[in-house]
C-alpha positions, 0 to 999 in steps of 0.5 A: 541549361549548362552541363554543370547545372544538369549534373548538379540537378541530377546529383540533387535528385539522387540525394533527394531519392536517397533521403526519401529511401532512408526516410521510408526505411526509418518509417518502416522501422518505427512502425515495426517498433510500435507493433512490437511495443503494442504486442509487449503491452498486450502481453504485460496486460495479460500477465497482470490479469493472470497475476491478479486472478491467481492472487484473488483465487489463492486468497479465497482458497486460503480463507477456508483452512485459516478460518477453520484453524482459528475456530479450533484455536478459539474452542481450545482457548475457551476450554470447551473440551477441558482445560489446557496446561500452561504450555498447551495454552502457550502453543495454541496462542502461538498458532492463533497469532500465526493464523491471524498474521496469515489471515492479514496477509491474505487480506492484503493480497486480495486487496492488491489483486482487486486494485490491480484489476480495478475492482476495489471500490471506494465507498465514501461517507461522512464520519467523525475523526474522533470515532476513527481514532477511538476505534483504532485505540480500541483495536491496538489496546489488547496487543500493547503489552510493552510497559515501555511503549505508549500509543498516543492519539492526539486531538485532531487539529482543524478537522472534525469530519471527513468525507472519504472511505473510513475503512480504507483510511483505517487500513492505511493507519493500521499498517502504519501503527502496526509497523511503528509498534513492531520496530519501537522497543521503548518510547512512543508511537504518536498518531495525529491528524492536521488540516492543511491549507489546501483542504487536505488532511495529513495523518501522521504516525511517528515513532521513536524506533530504530529508524530507516536508512535513507537509501532504503526509503525509495523501496519501502512501498514496493511489493514484498519489500523489507528493510534489511536490518537485524531487527527485521530479520527477527520479525515476521512480515510480508512486505505487503502492508506499505505497498497496499497502503500506497495503493489505497492512498492513491485510490482515495486521491492522496499520497504517502510520505515518509521521513526517518533517521536511523536510531531516532525514529520514523514518521509515516504520513498519508495526505488525503482530501478532507472531502473526496471528489466524486460525481455525486457528493453526499450532503454536508452534515449539519 
């Protein structure tokens, strides 16, 4: 073996050793990074659990004073202790409506906490579409006092029965309808249900309201998100309804979509399977 060949071999071995050393150092760095990521993931998991427990605890604690206040307002409005003046009745009704909004917010917080903790169960059952629409119509009829605004429920297209959790579906649609009524001064809010080709059902709530700018749409479903518009500033809200609706839709195996044009209105849709997939299915009604 010539001296040149020996020198080249020695140089090659030195380069290999250098590469091996660099690789070992890189591997140690990767392992350290994985360990750091695992630690951060564990901390994030712990923080999420603490937040869920806090929300759950506070939601339960809020229920007692809210319930007591609502009971007192009902007694006053029923004139149990004597008649109220017109101004007193107006103020008591304001207290009642504020407490009802607070109660709704507490319910949303509790549901979000349960979803994040994986403790919100789905209870599917067969139900008639028209029963769901009739219940929603009756729910909103007492509060629809704007003569220039109409709430319309269309005849369902292609679907009569569903197998899903009707309470959670109703909760999603209630949030959509409430928002539509809140941001629509005149015209109509229209609720529809259509069976799609892939066995999914699209529930759509369209309105002729103020609409939402395109740049605000991606953030709509974030917790406590509210659109920064003049009308939003005049109306109370928590920004939880749409975030909860998205979580509930995912829980039911579906998704949410939104289309909007400023000044013309919005369409909020939830697309769900007509028959939610479970390990044990209920028998199809005859």
